N, C-alpha and C positions, 0 to 999 in steps of 0.2 A: 726767662725773661732777664736781660742784664739790667744790673744795678741803676744803670742810666736811664733805663726804660720804666723806672718809677717816676710817677706824678712830682715827688721831692717840691710840695707847693710852697715850701719854705725859700726855694730860691727863685729869686724874680725871674721872670721871664726876659730871655737874651740869654741865661746863661745856656742853654743848649742851643746857642747859634750854631748852623751847620759850619764846617771847614773843611778846607781840603777837597779829596773826591768827592764826600759826601756834599757838598756845597756843589760843586761843578754837577753833577748827575741830578741834584732836587733843581737845580736853575734851569738844566736843558729841559727837563722833563714839563717843569712848570711854562716854558715858552715855544713848546711846539704848537703853531700855529692849526687852533681846532679845525681850519677849511681843507687843510694838505691832505689827501689820500693815504692810508697807511698811518696818520698821526699818532693813532690810539696803540697800535699795534708796535711802533717805535718806542712808544711811553712805557709800553708794559716788557719790551726787552731793555730799556735802557735801566729801569729801575729793579729790575730782577737781582740783580746781587746785596741790594739792601734791603727788598722785602724779604729775599730769602736767606739773609742772615740773621744773626742775634737781634732779638728786638732792639730799638734803640728808639729814641722820641728827639725832636729837633724843635726850637722857637724859630717861627717864620710868620712872617707878614704877608696877607694873602687879601686883596680887595679893601686893603685898610685896616683888617683886624688882625691881633696879634694872636697866635695859635700857638700851643704847646700840642705837637701831632705826634703819632707814635706811627714806626715803620710797617707793622703788620697788627694781627690780632685783633683788627678792626676796620671793615672793609670802608666805612666812611671818613674814616680818619685816613686810610692808606689813599685815598682818590683824591680829600683834600690835599694830601701834602704835596703828592706827585702829579695828579691831575685836574687842578681847581679849575680849568679851562672846559674842564667837561663834567665836572661834578655838579648836578642836579640845578645847571644854569637857569634852564627856563624855566622847572617850578619858582627857584627863588626869585625871579627878576618878576614873575607874575604876582608872587604874593607881595613882594614890595609895592608892585602897583597897584594891589587891590586894596592896601593899608594905607595909602599915599595920604589918605584925609587923617589915618590914624583909627585909635577901635583897638580890640581886643585879638590879640593872635594866640592862640591855642596849640601847641605843639606836642601831640599823645607820641611818646616815644621818642621822646627827647635824645639819647642816646648823651655823647659830650656836647649837645647843643649846637651844632653847626647851624642849623635851620634859624633857633632861635637868636643867634649871636651876628648871625648876616641880617634878619628883619630887625633885630633891636641895633645894629648899628647904623643901617641906613635910612629908617625911617624916624629914628631918634626917639623922643620923649613922649610923642604925640602917640606912640603904641605901646600899649598895656603888654608885657611878652609874659606868657604862663608856659610852662616848661615840664610835662611829667615824665619822670624818670624814676623807677624804683630800686635800681640797681646802684648800690652805694659808691663802687670806682669809677662808674660812669657820670653820677651826679657831681661828683668830687672833680672829677677833670673839666665837667660842664661850669662848676662854680669857679675855679681857676682862673677858666680862659675868660669869663664874664669879667671877675676882677681884674684883671690884668687890661681889659678893652674900657672900664668903668661903663659895663651895661648894668643896667637891671633885669634879670630874670628872675620871675617869682616860681621857684622851682620848687613840685610838690613830688617830695621822694615815696611815690608810691604805686600802684598799680591799678589799671581801670580795669573792670568788666561788666557782667550783668548782677554783680552783687556785693555787697559789702560784709566786709571779715577781714580773716588771715588768708591768705593765698600762698605757693610755691612758686618762687622763680625759678626757673632750671636755668644755669649759669653755662653758656656755649663757650666752651674754654679756645675752642680756635679762632671764632668769630664774635666780639661781643653783643655785635649787632643783632646776633641770632638768640640773644636771651628771650625765654618766652613762658608766660603763666601756664602753671596748672599741666605740665606735661610731664610729672612723674616726682618721686619722693627726695630725689638727689638733688636738689636745691635749695634754697633758703627762704625761711618766710619773711614775707613782706605784707606789709598792710594792703587791703583792695578797698575800693571804691567805686561808685558806679559816676558817669559824666555828670549826672545832673546834682548829684551829691555834691561833687568835687565847685561844680557852679555855685551851688547855695554859700559852702562852705567859704570861697575863694571873692565873693559876691559878686560873680559875672552876671550882667544882666542880658549881655548881647555878643556875639560870637562875629568879630567881623571876617577871620580866616582860620583856618584850621590845618595842621598837618597832621596825619596819623598813619604809624608805623610799627605794626606791632605782632608782625608775626604772624599773622593768621587769625587772630583773637579780634581784628576787626567789626566782625559781624552781632560778635555778642556785644561789645561796648556802644557799637551805633545803633544797632537793632532796638537795643533796651532803651537807649536816649530817644530816638525817634518816635519809638511807642510812647514814650510817658513824657517828654517835654513839651512846654508851650511854642509853638511856631516861631514867638519873638526870639527865643534862645538858639534856633536852627543857626549854624553858622551859615553864613552868605557866599562864602568860598571855601573850597575843602581840595586839599591835595592826598592822592590816597593811592596806595601801590594797585597796581592792578595785575599782579602775579599770582596773587593767594587765590584770592574767594570773588572774581567778576560775576559769577553767576549768581550769587546772593545779594549781601551787601551793596554791593556795586549795583546791580539791577534793581534793588528798592530804590537805591537814592536815586536812580536816574526815573525810573517808571512808576514809584509811589510816591515819593516824596517831592519829587519837583526840580532836581539837580538837572541841569543842561551841559553837558558834554563840552568844554571850551576847549582843549587840548590833550592829546595822548603823545607822551614821550615813551622812553626806553623802558621804564619801568611804572611810570605812576600815571593816573589821570587827573586833569584840572576841570573842578565842578563847579559851576554856580547855579546858586538859589534862583529857580526860574518859576515861580508861584502857580501851580496847575492851575487854580482858581483863575488867578488872575488872565492868563492865557485862553481859559476856555470863554471868558466872560468879553 
């Protein structure tokens, strides 16, 4: 990693504004029309020299958000930097619609906070944003981007599971978004709690919307939560990856706990609570 790929929170937003060839490449990538056939393939071709070179970071404004993003080492950052027109647009738009009247948004697996930042920016102070991210480096980047935009994100620097105590967070060196809890002894110790305990600690009485992406640990977090939490605490809307565990926790959400499938994207399911008892009656 090059020196300018360090966060440098002491340097204000704008210090790493793209210049020269980098500025041209980023602008070309960001402005490829999504509807054009082959746009994503062309995007990957154009960004390859920056992505495959030394890790750098750039200060860019995307959809009104000021973001400091790295060129590689974290898939969501790379996609937000080079292809914001493709990065989880349907999921974020839907969450913002679900939160149009305010409420609490819980972002489990916050990473550098892209979901939290977009939701907080677009829905304003009527939405309470709580982001859970145990990795110190990612949490620091989230805090920098939140400060740069004046967005209030309540950051919980811990991991969620089906127990409370200390766990091991395995740090994935090639892709920070693949950090995972309890996958070996080579990681760092992190505090662990359950989702219901987090709700008690943060005085969360209801959850209007939730995003969860924690590398296959979703079933342990949500299984414990839905088995124990009162229905009044269940999130009304959920974005969850379908690539890890669709036959277990997603199946339970849809067929046991009463969540209806609203849409399916390349990576995620959009679910909305649809009370089974109400439908039966």
